[in-house]
matplotlib code that plots the C-alpha trace (Angstrom):
import matplotlib.pyplot as plt

x = [-48.5, -51.9, -54.9, -58.1, -61.1, -64.3, -67.9, -71.3, -73.6, -76.8, -75.6, -77.6, -79.0, -76.3, -73.5, -72.1, -68.8, -67.2, -63.7, -61.3, -57.5, -55.5, -52.2, -51.5, -55.3, -58.1, -61.7, -64.2, -68.0, -70.1, -73.8, -74.6, -77.9, -76.0, -72.6, -70.5, -67.6, -65.3, -66.4, -66.0, -62.4, -61.6, -63.0, -60.8, -57.7, -58.2, -58.5, -55.7, -53.1, -50.5, -52.9, -52.3, -49.4, -48.7, -49.1, -52.4, -54.4, -58.1, -60.1, -63.9, -65.6, -68.9, -71.2]
y = [-53.2, -53.0, -51.4, -53.3, -51.2, -53.3, -52.1, -53.6, -52.4, -53.4, -54.7, -56.0, -59.6, -62.0, -59.5, -60.6, -58.8, -55.8, -54.6, -52.1, -52.6, -49.3, -50.9, -50.0, -49.9, -52.3, -51.3, -54.1, -53.9, -57.0, -57.6, -59.2, -60.4, -62.6, -63.5, -63.0, -60.7, -63.7, -65.2, -61.8, -61.5, -65.0, -64.0, -60.9, -62.7, -65.2, -62.3, -60.2, -62.9, -60.5, -60.4, -64.1, -64.5, -60.8, -58.0, -56.2, -54.0, -54.6, -51.4, -51.3, -48.4, -47.1, -45.8]
z = [3.4, 1.7, 3.4, 2.8, 3.3, 3.9, 3.9, 3.6, 0.9, -0.9, -4.2, -7.1, -6.8, -7.9, -7.1, -3.7, -3.7, -5.5, -5.2, -6.6, -6.4, -6.1, -5.4, -1.8, -1.1, -1.9, -1.4, -0.8, -0.7, 0.1, 0.4, 3.8, 2.4, 0.0, 1.7, 4.8, 5.3, 5.7, 2.4, 0.7, 2.0, 0.7, -2.7, -2.8, -1.7, -4.5, -7.0, -5.5, -4.8, -3.2, -0.2, 0.5, 2.8, 2.5, 5.0, 5.0, 7.4, 7.5, 8.0, 8.3, 6.5, 7.6, 4.8]

ax = plt.figure().add_subplot(projection="3d")
ax.plot(x, y, z, "-o")
ax.set_aspect("equal")
plt.show()
């Protein structure tokens, strides 16, 4: 199982989503001025294909 930690953050213009893949943990930051949490998760799933159809736990991180 992979833990996906999601947080909102102010990112540079044009940078909607950032993520780091640590194997059993993926950290995701998205800018709510530029995108939604759902769109950010879709983007990460496309770039980390093991999350598609796999087992992951979504955790919200407060800054």
